[in-house]
C-alpha positions, 0 to 999 in steps of 0.5 A: 500500500505504501510503495510510493515516493513520500515527497515533502512539499517545500520541505514540510510546509505545514510544519515549518516555514516553506523552503527554509533549511529548517523546513527541509530538516523537518521533512528529513526528520519525518522520513521523506523519500524526496523533497520538493523545492523552488528556485529563482536566480537573483540579479547577481546570479546566485540560485535561491530557494523560494517560491514566489517571484516577489519577496513580499508574501514570505519575507520581510523584504519587498520587490522582485527576487530577480532584481535583488543582489545576493547581499540584499537577499542574505539579509532578509528573514522568512517569517521574521526568523528563518533565512532564505537558503541558497540552492547549494545550502539545500543540496549540502543539507540533504546530500545522501539523505533523500532525493530532491525535486528542483522546480525551476520557478524563476526565469533563466534558472535552467542553465545554472541549475544544470551547471551546478548539478553537473558539477556535483555529479562530476565530484561524485557527490550526486547522481542523476538518480538523486534528483528531478528537475521540474517546471511549468515553463516549457522554455526552461525545460527545453533549456534543461534538455539542451544542457543535459541529455540525461537530466531527469525532467518532470512535466508539471501540469494543472490543466491537461494530463494528455498534453503533459504526456505529449510534452514529456515525449518531446523532452524525453521526460521521466515523470508527469506531475499533475495537480490533484485537481486533474488526476484520475485513475484513467490518466494515471494509467495513461501516463504510466502506460506511456512510460512515465512515473506519476507524482501528484501534488499537493495532496494534504487530506487523508482521504485524498492521500488514500485515493491517490494510493488507490489510483496507484500513483508513484509519488505523493507531494504533500505539505504534511509529509507525516500523513504519508506514513500509514495514511489509513491509520495515522491520526497525527495532525 
């Protein structure tokens, strides 16, 4: 019943501030198989782990991340307590402990992410089997494929699973990541029959988790990764 990837969404978003090292550590403590995070590139070129294109919702800063320098971003706080982590810090934290799904959220993130991961692979600290690169932005995914023929790609979709499958074929992708709102038993099978894994997001309620298990999905992305352990019996909040 539990033969699926247990994936912490932005770390353990429901427990600790999203996309922070502390949230990622919480997900590791819970015992996830994979952690999903979001990446943007700032004006000085560094890769930062944060979801929104702007700082206003999650930090004490304001404005577009792409227009800020690393020096400016390093001084900000998430929920007045946590720092915005660099992608390198996140990779160092989870190295050898679990897999990672890097979502290319910001523009022009594909090439620097691929360069960083290639460096890690060359150094022998990471393997291609340790990560997935996903995005809603087709141009970023094509840029990933242009940079690296082997990089595992995931197609994010909140509109159409068949369209995601077709794009996946063009990109030689590994996985389809449909939203909970569009996943069905039939399109789960359709994806898997086409040769793709299926990791569904964002699944928080226990009834939905059990339904996804019944559909036979390959992975479940949740703000509550603790609920992915023994979901039928788990009564923890």
